[in-house]
SERO-4910 file (N, C-alpha, C, O; in steps of 0.05 Angstrom, whole numbers):
BEGIN
 pado doro    nc1    nc2    nc3   cac1   cac2   cac3    cc1    cc2    cc3    oc1    oc2    oc3
  Unk    A     11  -2418    -77    -11  -2437    -84      3  -2463    -98     19  -2460   -116
  Unk    A     -4  -2484    -91      7  -2508   -108    -10  -2505   -136    -32  -2496   -139
  Unk    A      9  -2518   -160     -2  -2521   -183    -26  -2542   -182    -26  -2560   -166
  Unk    A    -47  -2538   -202    -67  -2558   -202    -56  -2588   -208    -39  -2591   -226
  Unk    A    -64  -2608   -194    -55  -2634   -198    -66  -2649   -223    -91  -2651   -227
  Unk    A    -48  -2659   -237    -56  -2676   -262    -63  -2702   -250    -47  -2720   -245
  Unk    A    -90  -2704   -247   -100  -2728   -233    -95  -2758   -247    -98  -2780   -235
  Unk    A    -88  -2756   -270    -81  -2784   -283    -50  -2791   -282    -40  -2813   -284
  Unk    A    -37  -2769   -280     -6  -2774   -280     10  -2766   -255     34  -2770   -252
  Unk    A     -5  -2753   -237      8  -2741   -210    -11  -2751   -187    -36  -2752   -190
  Unk    A      3  -2759   -164    -14  -2766   -140      0  -2754   -116     21  -2742   -118
  Unk    A    -14  -2757    -94     -1  -2746    -67      4  -2772    -53    -13  -2790    -51
  Unk    A     30  -2774    -43     38  -2799    -28     52  -2787     -4     65  -2766     -5
  Unk    A     48  -2803     19     60  -2794     42     91  -2811     45    112  -2803     56
  Unk    A     86  -2836     32    112  -2852     34    110  -2875     15     88  -2884      7
  Unk    A    134  -2885      6    134  -2915     -6    156  -2928      7    177  -2916     11
  Unk    A    152  -2952     16    171  -2968     30    165  -2998     30    142  -3007     25
  Unk    A    186  -3013     35    185  -3040     37    179  -3051     64    191  -3041     83
  Unk    A    161  -3070     69    156  -3080    100    140  -3103     96    135  -3114     75
  Unk    A    130  -3112    122    113  -3135    126     88  -3126    129     84  -3105    141
  Unk    A     66  -3140    118     37  -3134    117     31  -3139    150     38  -3161    160
  Unk    A     21  -3122    162     17  -3120    192    -15  -3127    202    -22  -3127    226
  Unk    A    -30  -3132    178    -60  -3134    185    -69  -3157    168    -57  -3164    148
  Unk    A    -94  -3171    179   -111  -3184    164    -99  -3213    155    -77  -3218    166
  Unk    A   -110  -3231    139   -104  -3255    132    -76  -3260    118    -65  -3282    119
  Unk    A    -65  -3239    107    -40  -3238     96    -17  -3225    113      2  -3213    104
  Unk    A    -22  -3229    140     -2  -3219    159     27  -3234    154     29  -3258    150
  Unk    A     46  -3217    155     72  -3223    156     84  -3226    125    109  -3229    123
  Unk    A     69  -3225    102     82  -3226     75     98  -3200     71     93  -3180     84
  Unk    A    114  -3201     54    132  -3175     49    119  -3162     21    114  -3174      0
  Unk    A    115  -3136     27    102  -3120      7    117  -3094      3    130  -3083     21
  Unk    A    116  -3084    -21    117  -3053    -24     94  -3038    -19     73  -3044    -30
  Unk    A     96  -3019     -1     74  -3004      5     76  -2977     -9     97  -2964    -10
  Unk    A     51  -2969    -21     47  -2942    -27     24  -2929    -14      0  -2934    -19
  Unk    A     33  -2911      4     15  -2897     21      8  -2871     10     23  -2851     10
  Unk    A    -20  -2871      0    -33  -2841    -14    -37  -2828     10    -38  -2837     33
  Unk    A    -40  -2800      2    -41  -2781     24    -68  -2776     36    -72  -2777     60
  Unk    A    -89  -2769     18   -115  -2762     31   -134  -2784     33   -130  -2805     20
  Unk    A   -154  -2781     48   -176  -2796     51   -205  -2783     52   -207  -2760     59
  Unk    A   -225  -2798     44   -252  -2786     48   -267  -2789     75   -289  -2781     80
  Unk    A   -247  -2805     93   -260  -2807    120   -240  -2794    140   -219  -2784    133
  Unk    A   -249  -2797    163   -232  -2786    187   -238  -2800    211   -253  -2791    228
  Unk    A   -225  -2826    211   -232  -2847    231   -215  -2836    257   -192  -2828    256
  Unk    A   -231  -2837    282   -218  -2828    303   -194  -2845    313   -179  -2835    331
  Unk    A   -190  -2868    304   -166  -2886    311   -147  -2887    292   -128  -2902    295
  Unk    A   -147  -2871    270   -128  -2873    247   -101  -2862    256    -97  -2840    267
  Unk    A    -83  -2879    250    -57  -2871    258    -42  -2853    236    -19  -2843    240
  Unk    A    -56  -2849    214    -46  -2830    190    -64  -2801    193    -61  -2783    177
  Unk    A    -79  -2800    212    -96  -2774    211    -80  -2751    215    -87  -2732    201
  Unk    A    -59  -2748    232    -43  -2724    235    -28  -2715    211    -26  -2691    205
  Unk    A    -18  -2738    196     -5  -2731    171    -21  -2719    150    -12  -2701    135
  Unk    A    -50  -2728    147    -69  -2717    134    -79  -2689    140    -85  -2674    122
  Unk    A    -80  -2684    165    -86  -2659    169    -69  -2637    164    -78  -2614    158
  Unk    A    -41  -2643    167    -19  -2630    160    -10  -2628    130     10  -2614    123
  Unk    A    -24  -2643    114    -19  -2647     89     11  -2656     85     25  -2645     69
  Unk    A     19  -2675    101     48  -2685    102     52  -2708     84     58  -2731     91
  Unk    A     49  -2698     57     54  -2714     36     63  -2699      7     58  -2676      4
  Unk    A     76  -2713    -10     88  -2701    -31     74  -2710    -57     60  -2730    -57
  Unk    A     79  -2693    -80     68  -2704   -106     88  -2717   -121    111  -2708   -123
  Unk    A     78  -2742   -133     94  -2760   -146     82  -2767   -173     58  -2773   -175
  Unk    A     98  -2766   -195     85  -2771   -221     87  -2801   -222    100  -2814   -205
  Unk    A     74  -2813   -242     72  -2839   -249    102  -2855   -255    109  -2877   -246
  Unk    A    114  -2840   -271    144  -2852   -278    159  -2851   -250    174  -2870   -244
  Unk    A    157  -2832   -234    172  -2832   -207    162  -2854   -190    178  -2866   -177
  Unk    A    135  -2861   -189    127  -2881   -172    135  -2909   -180    143  -2926   -164
  Unk    A    133  -2914   -208    144  -2938   -219    171  -2944   -215    179  -2966   -211
  Unk    A    186  -2921   -217    217  -2922   -212    220  -2931   -183    232  -2952   -178
  Unk    A    210  -2917   -165    214  -2925   -135    205  -2955   -129    220  -2971   -118
  Unk    A    181  -2960   -136    171  -2986   -133    195  -3007   -145    204  -3025   -130
  Unk    A    203  -3002   -171    220  -3020   -181    246  -3022   -166    256  -3045   -163
  Unk    A    259  -3000   -155    280  -2999   -139    279  -3017   -113    296  -3034   -107
  Unk    A    257  -3012    -99    251  -3027    -75    249  -3054    -78    260  -3070    -62
  Unk    A    237  -3064    -99    234  -3092   -107    261  -3103   -115    265  -3127   -111
  Unk    A    277  -3091   -125    304  -3098   -135    319  -3100   -110    331  -3121   -105
  Unk    A    321  -3081    -92    341  -3078    -70    331  -3096    -45    347  -3107    -30
  Unk    A    300  -3099    -41    293  -3112    -17    273  -3135    -22    261  -3145     -4
  Unk    A    270  -3141    -46    251  -3162    -54    264  -3189    -53    286  -3191    -45
  Unk    A    249  -3210    -62    223  -3207    -77    201  -3199    -58    202  -3203    -34
  Unk    A    180  -3189    -70    156  -3178    -53    129  -3197    -64    126  -3205    -87
  Unk    A    114  -3201    -44     90  -3216    -54     70  -3199    -71     55  -3210    -87
  Unk    A     71  -3170    -66     50  -3154    -79     57  -3122    -72     72  -3115    -54
  Unk    A     44  -3108    -88     46  -3077    -81     22  -3071    -65      0  -3076    -76
  Unk    A     23  -3061    -41     -1  -3053    -25     -6  -3023    -30     10  -3006    -24
  Unk    A    -30  -3019    -41    -36  -2991    -46    -55  -2984    -22    -77  -2994    -20
  Unk    A    -45  -2965     -4    -62  -2961     20    -63  -2933     25    -57  -2917      6
  Unk    A    -69  -2923     49    -68  -2893     54    -70  -2885     82    -59  -2898     99
  Unk    A    -85  -2862     86   -107  -2850     66   -124  -2870     54   -128  -2892     65
  Unk    A   -136  -2861     29   -153  -2879     14   -146  -2880    -17   -152  -2862    -31
  Unk    A   -134  -2900    -25   -123  -2900    -54   -145  -2897    -73   -139  -2888    -95
  Unk    A   -170  -2903    -68   -194  -2898    -84   -200  -2869    -91   -214  -2862   -110
  Unk    A   -188  -2853    -70   -195  -2826    -72   -177  -2811    -97   -180  -2788   -105
  Unk    A   -160  -2830   -106   -141  -2821   -128   -148  -2840   -156   -130  -2847   -171
  Unk    A   -172  -2847   -161   -181  -2865   -181   -168  -2860   -206   -156  -2877   -218
  Unk    A   -170  -2836   -214   -159  -2831   -245   -128  -2837   -245   -118  -2847   -266
  Unk    A   -113  -2833   -225    -87  -2842   -224    -84  -2873   -222    -67  -2884   -236
  Unk    A   -100  -2888   -206    -99  -2916   -206   -105  -2930   -230    -97  -2953   -235
  Unk    A   -123  -2914   -247   -129  -2926   -273   -105  -2925   -294   -104  -2940   -313
  Unk    A    -87  -2907   -289    -61  -2907   -302    -42  -2924   -289    -29  -2939   -304
  Unk    A    -40  -2924   -265    -18  -2939   -249    -22  -2969   -250     -3  -2983   -257
  Unk    A    -46  -2981   -243    -53  -3009   -240    -46  -3024   -267    -33  -3046   -265
  Unk    A    -52  -3017   -285    -47  -3036   -311    -15  -3037   -316     -4  -3057   -326
  Unk    A     -2  -3016   -310     27  -3016   -313     41  -3031   -294     63  -3042   -300
  Unk    A     28  -3034   -267     38  -3054   -248     34  -3086   -257     49  -3104   -253
  Unk    A     11  -3087   -269      4  -3115   -278     21  -3122   -300     27  -3145   -303
  Unk    A     30  -3103   -317     50  -3109   -340     76  -3115   -330     92  -3127   -344
  Unk    A     82  -3107   -306    109  -3112   -296    106  -3136   -277    124  -3141   -261
  Unk    A     85  -3151   -278     78  -3174   -259     79  -3170   -232     88  -3188   -218
  Unk    A     72  -3148   -222     68  -3145   -193     40  -3152   -186     21  -3146   -200
  Unk    A     39  -3166   -163     10  -3169   -151      3  -3144   -139     19  -3128   -128
  Unk    A    -27  -3141   -142    -38  -3116   -131    -56  -3120   -108    -73  -3138   -109
  Unk    A    -52  -3107    -88    -66  -3112    -61    -80  -3087    -54    -65  -3069    -45
  Unk    A   -107  -3083    -56   -115  -3053    -51   -128  -3054    -20   -145  -3070    -12
  Unk    A   -118  -3036     -7   -130  -3032     23   -146  -3006     22   -138  -2983     17
  Unk    A   -171  -3014     27   -190  -2992     24   -211  -2991     47   -218  -3012     58
  Unk    A   -222  -2968     52   -246  -2965     70   -271  -2974     59   -291  -2973     72
  Unk    A   -271  -2984     35   -299  -2997     25   -321  -2976     24   -344  -2982     31
  Unk    A   -316  -2951     17   -338  -2931     16   -341  -2920    -13   -360  -2904    -17
  Unk    A   -325  -2927    -32   -325  -2912    -57   -333  -2935    -78   -316  -2942    -95
  Unk    A   -356  -2946    -78   -361  -2967    -97   -359  -2963   -128   -353  -2981   -144
  Unk    A   -365  -2938   -135   -364  -2931   -167   -334  -2929   -172   -327  -2936   -194
  Unk    A   -317  -2918   -154   -289  -2915   -162   -277  -2945   -162   -264  -2951   -181
  Unk    A   -281  -2962   -146   -275  -2989   -148   -281  -3003   -175   -266  -3017   -188
  Unk    A   -305  -2997   -182   -316  -3011   -207   -297  -3004   -231   -295  -3019   -250
  Unk    A   -283  -2978   -229   -268  -2972   -250   -239  -2986   -252   -226  -2986   -273
  Unk    A   -231  -2996   -228   -203  -3008   -230   -202  -3038   -221   -182  -3052   -220
  Unk    A   -229  -3048   -213   -224  -3078   -200   -211  -3096   -219   -199  -3114   -209
  Unk    A   -212  -3093   -244   -204  -3114   -262   -173  -3116   -262   -162  -3135   -275
  Unk    A   -159  -3097   -248   -133  -3097   -245   -124  -3103   -216   -100  -3102   -211
  Unk    A   -144  -3109   -197   -137  -3116   -172   -136  -3144   -166   -155  -3158   -173
  Unk    A   -117  -3156   -152   -116  -3182   -144   -127  -3190   -117   -139  -3211   -113
  Unk    A   -122  -3172   -100   -134  -3177    -70   -146  -3151    -61   -135  -3129    -64
  Unk    A   -168  -3154    -49   -181  -3127    -36   -183  -3133     -8   -193  -3154      0
  Unk    A   -172  -3112      8   -174  -3114     36   -191  -3092     43   -183  -3068     41
  Unk    A   -218  -3099     51   -237  -3078     54   -244  -3075     83   -250  -3094     96
  Unk    A   -244  -3051     93   -254  -3045    117   -285  -3040    118   -297  -3030     99
  Unk    A   -295  -3046    140   -323  -3037    145   -320  -3020    169   -302  -3024    185
  Unk    A   -338  -2998    173   -334  -2978    190   -358  -2972    207   -375  -2955    199
  Unk    A   -360  -2985    229   -385  -2978    248   -379  -2951    258   -356  -2944    266
  Unk    A   -401  -2933    259   -398  -2906    268   -388  -2907    295   -372  -2889    300
  Unk    A   -396  -2924    315   -386  -2922    342   -354  -2929    341   -340  -2920    359
  Unk    A   -345  -2942    325   -314  -2944    321   -301  -2918    312   -282  -2907    324
  Unk    A   -312  -2908    288   -297  -2889    273   -302  -2860    284   -284  -2844    285
  Unk    A   -328  -2855    293   -334  -2827    299   -346  -2813    274   -358  -2792    276
  Unk    A   -344  -2826    251   -354  -2814    225   -383  -2822    221   -395  -2834    239
  Unk    A   -394  -2815    197   -419  -2822    193   -426  -2853    183   -406  -2867    177
  Unk    A   -448  -2862    181   -455  -2890    169   -450  -2892    142   -459  -2875    127
  Unk    A   -434  -2914    132   -432  -2921    107   -440  -2947     97   -428  -2960     80
  Unk    A   -465  -2955    111   -473  -2980    107   -480  -2988     78   -474  -3010     68
  Unk    A   -495  -2967     65   -503  -2971     39   -482  -2973     22   -484  -2990      4
  Unk    A   -456  -2956     23   -439  -2958      9   -421  -2982     13   -410  -2992     -7
  Unk    A   -418  -2992     35   -408  -3020     42   -419  -3040     25   -405  -3054     10
  Unk    A   -446  -3042     26   -458  -3062     13   -454  -3064    -14   -449  -3084    -25
  Unk    A   -458  -3039    -26   -450  -3038    -59   -421  -3042    -65   -415  -3053    -86
  Unk    A   -405  -3033    -50   -373  -3041    -51   -370  -3069    -51   -358  -3080    -70
  Unk    A   -379  -3083    -30   -375  -3112    -28   -386  -3129    -51   -373  -3148    -59
  Unk    A   -408  -3122    -61   -419  -3135    -84   -399  -3135   -108   -397  -3155   -122
  Unk    A   -386  -3111   -112   -365  -3105   -131   -339  -3124   -125   -330  -3140   -141
  Unk    A   -331  -3119   -103   -308  -3130    -93   -307  -3162    -97   -289  -3174   -109
  Unk    A   -328  -3172    -88   -332  -3201    -91   -327  -3214   -118   -326  -3239   -121
  Unk    A   -323  -3197   -138   -312  -3209   -164   -285  -3221   -161   -278  -3241   -175
  Unk    A   -268  -3210   -143   -242  -3217   -140   -239  -3228   -110   -259  -3230    -95
  Unk    A   -213  -3236   -103   -209  -3243    -78   -210  -3224    -56   -193  -3207    -57
  Unk    A   -228  -3223    -35   -235  -3200    -17   -236  -3213     12   -244  -3236     17
  Unk    A   -227  -3197     29   -235  -3203     60   -244  -3178     70   -239  -3157     59
  Unk    A   -257  -3179     91   -268  -3155    106   -257  -3152    135   -255  -3171    150
  Unk    A   -251  -3128    141   -236  -3121    169   -251  -3102    181   -257  -3082    170
  Unk    A   -260  -3107    209   -270  -3087    223   -256  -3082    249   -252  -3099    265
  Unk    A   -248  -3058    252   -233  -3050    274   -254  -3045    300   -274  -3030    300
  Unk    A   -246  -3058    319   -264  -3059    344   -251  -3042    368   -228  -3048    376
  Unk    A   -266  -3021    378   -257  -3007    401   -277  -3014    425   -298  -3025    423
  Unk    A   -266  -3005    449   -286  -3009    471   -312  -2996    469   -331  -3003    483
  Unk    A   -315  -2976    450   -341  -2963    447   -357  -2976    422   -379  -2966    416
  Unk    A   -348  -2995    410   -362  -3003    387   -387  -3019    393   -387  -3037    410
  Unk    A   -409  -3012    381   -436  -3022    389   -441  -3049    374   -433  -3053    351
  Unk    A   -453  -3067    388   -456  -3094    379   -475  -3095    354   -470  -3109    335
  Unk    A   -496  -3079    356   -517  -3080    334   -504  -3068    307   -511  -3076    285
  Unk    A   -484  -3048    310   -467  -3039    287   -455  -3063    272   -457  -3068    248
  Unk    A   -442  -3075    290   -423  -3099    279   -440  -3119    267   -434  -3128    246
  Unk    A   -463  -3126    280   -483  -3145    269   -494  -3137    243   -502  -3154    227
  Unk    A   -497  -3110    238   -506  -3100    211   -482  -3110    192   -488  -3122    171
  Unk    A   -456  -3104    199   -435  -3111    180   -438  -3140    173   -439  -3147    149
  Unk    A   -440  -3158    193   -441  -3187    190   -465  -3192    167   -461  -3205    147
  Unk    A   -486  -3180    173   -512  -3182    154   -506  -3176    124   -515  -3188    105
  Unk    A   -489  -3154    123   -482  -3143     96   -465  -3168     81   -471  -3176     59
  Unk    A   -442  -3180     97   -425  -3197     88   -443  -3222     78   -441  -3230     56
  Unk    A   -461  -3232     97   -475  -3256     92   -490  -3250     64   -488  -3265     45
  Unk    A   -504  -3228     63   -520  -3222     37   -505  -3225     14   -517  -3231     -7
  Unk    A   -481  -3221     15   -464  -3222     -9   -452  -3251    -14   -456  -3265    -34
  Unk    A   -439  -3258      8   -423  -3286      6   -415  -3291     33   -398  -3276     43
  Unk    A   -425  -3310     46   -421  -3316     74   -393  -3329     78   -384  -3332    101
  Unk    A   -379  -3338     54   -352  -3350     58   -331  -3329     56   -308  -3336     59
  Unk    A   -337  -3301     52   -315  -3284     52   -304  -3282     80   -319  -3283    100
  Unk    A   -280  -3281     82   -264  -3278    109   -272  -3253    123   -271  -3231    111
  Unk    A   -279  -3257    148   -288  -3231    164   -269  -3231    189   -267  -3250    204
  Unk    A   -254  -3208    191   -232  -3205    209   -240  -3185    230   -249  -3163    222
  Unk    A   -239  -3190    254   -241  -3171    277   -212  -3165    282   -194  -3181    284
  Unk    A   -210  -3136    284   -185  -3127    292   -188  -3108    318   -199  -3086    316
  Unk    A   -179  -3118    341   -181  -3101    361   -162  -3077    363   -138  -3079    357
  Unk    A   -172  -3055    371   -160  -3031    373   -130  -3033    386   -126  -3046    406
  Unk    A   -109  -3020    372    -85  -3021    382    -79  -2994    394    -79  -2975    378
  Unk    A    -75  -2989    418    -69  -2964    428    -40  -2960    439    -25  -2980    438
  Unk    A    -31  -2939    449     -1  -2938    454      9  -2958    474     34  -2961    477
  Unk    A     -8  -2972    486      1  -2990    506     -1  -3020    496      5  -3039    511
  Unk    A    -10  -3023    470    -11  -3050    460    -38  -3054    451    -51  -3035    444
  Unk    A    -49  -3080    450    -74  -3089    438    -94  -3077    463    -87  -3079    487
  Unk    A   -116  -3067    456   -136  -3054    474   -152  -3080    487   -168  -3094    474
  Unk    A   -147  -3082    514   -159  -3109    526   -190  -3105    525   -204  -3125    520
  Unk    A   -199  -3085    530   -229  -3083    530   -244  -3090    505   -266  -3102    504
  Unk    A   -228  -3079    482   -237  -3087    457   -235  -3116    449   -253  -3126    436
  Unk    A   -214  -3128    457   -211  -3153    453   -230  -3171    469   -239  -3191    458
  Unk    A   -236  -3166    494   -256  -3178    509   -286  -3176    496   -302  -3195    499
  Unk    A   -291  -3153    483   -315  -3151    472   -319  -3169    449   -341  -3180    444
  Unk    A   -298  -3173    434   -297  -3192    409   -302  -3220    419   -320  -3233    410
  Unk    A   -283  -3230    442   -285  -3257    452   -311  -3265    464   -321  -3288    461
  Unk    A   -321  -3245    477   -346  -3253    494   -372  -3250    479   -392  -3262    486
  Unk    A   -372  -3233    459   -398  -3224    443   -396  -3225    414   -412  -3238    401
  Unk    A   -379  -3212    404   -381  -3206    373   -374  -3232    360   -387  -3238    339
  Unk    A   -355  -3249    368   -345  -3274    355   -367  -3291    350   -373  -3300    328
  Unk    A   -381  -3297    373   -401  -3316    371   -425  -3307    355   -440  -3323    344
  Unk    A   -428  -3281    354   -452  -3273    337   -447  -3276    310   -464  -3283    295
  Unk    A   -419  -3269    303   -412  -3272    274   -412  -3296    261   -419  -3300    238
  Unk    A   -402  -3317    279   -400  -3344    273   -424  -3360    267   -423  -3382    255
  Unk    A   -449  -3348    275   -473  -3358    270   -479  -3353    238   -495  -3369    228
  Unk    A   -470  -3337    225   -478  -3329    196   -453  -3329    177   -457  -3329    152
  Unk    A   -432  -3330    185   -408  -3328    166   -389  -3354    171   -387  -3366    192
  Unk    A   -376  -3361    149   -361  -3387    150   -332  -3383    163   -322  -3400    177
  Unk    A   -320  -3359    156   -293  -3355    163   -290  -3329    178   -287  -3307    166
  Unk    A   -293  -3330    207   -292  -3312    223   -262  -3313    243   -256  -3333    255
  Unk    A   -248  -3291    243   -220  -3296    255   -215  -3267    269   -224  -3246    260
  Unk    A   -200  -3269    290   -188  -3246    305   -159  -3243    297   -143  -3261    302
  Unk    A   -152  -3222    285   -124  -3217    280   -118  -3188    289   -130  -3169    278
  Unk    A   -101  -3185    308    -91  -3157    318    -75  -3145    294    -68  -3158    274
  Unk    A    -72  -3118    299    -55  -3102    280    -27  -3105    295    -22  -3096    318
  Unk    A    -10  -3120    279     17  -3127    289     42  -3111    279     64  -3116    288
  Unk    A     39  -3091    261     63  -3078    255     75  -3060    277     99  -3056    280
  Unk    A     57  -3051    291     64  -3034    319     76  -3051    339     94  -3042    354
  Unk    A     67  -3076    341     83  -3095    357    108  -3101    348    126  -3102    365
  Unk    A    112  -3106    322    137  -3113    312    157  -3091    309    180  -3095    305
  Unk    A    145  -3066    312    162  -3043    312    171  -3035    283    193  -3024    279
  Unk    A    154  -3041    264    160  -3034    236    136  -3017    225    115  -3015    238
  Unk    A    139  -3003    202    119  -2987    190     95  -3004    179     76  -2993    168
***
């Protein structure tokens, strides 16, 4: 049996590495990625799902993480920011409360990649976040439950900082669920960037998902939001992590 995790000073990480951001409006910038182990959701399209099922991650202390981030930045930097991703980083909020101020003290930009379902946890750390990359999760895309209420509460908090919203679209995504995502963003701030990300499958960008975006979803979203874009997931195309 593993010893109990000291939640403020230890966390579960699957990997730390330097790479290019492969999603959203910051596509192509160089970041240090900290990929946390577990998540509170289990999306059917998630490319980290098997790692989470197998608990394929290691425990890392705060000092070890700061050391590794510093080494990567020295050897492969400069980096635009540190991307806290997963898994779901807000699943480890006590650790983030300890880590994020120390990253800011070292003058690192902080980029939180999150599924947007844990508003109370975000409220505890948002003052240390520079950019929030928030997913919205239609049930028909994820196969998980609905998180509409959590998304709305989360976005109201995230809007205190720079935030953009990303929605993964699959061939099975229901139009009315995406329209509800659009309604939530409009109700908070219609200028928040709204990104459609077509599903990337083993053969590349899913053409049916892209067609759904181009023919239906894009037009619907543009009626209500100021900044609507289609940005595919590119790191798989580039062949990088």
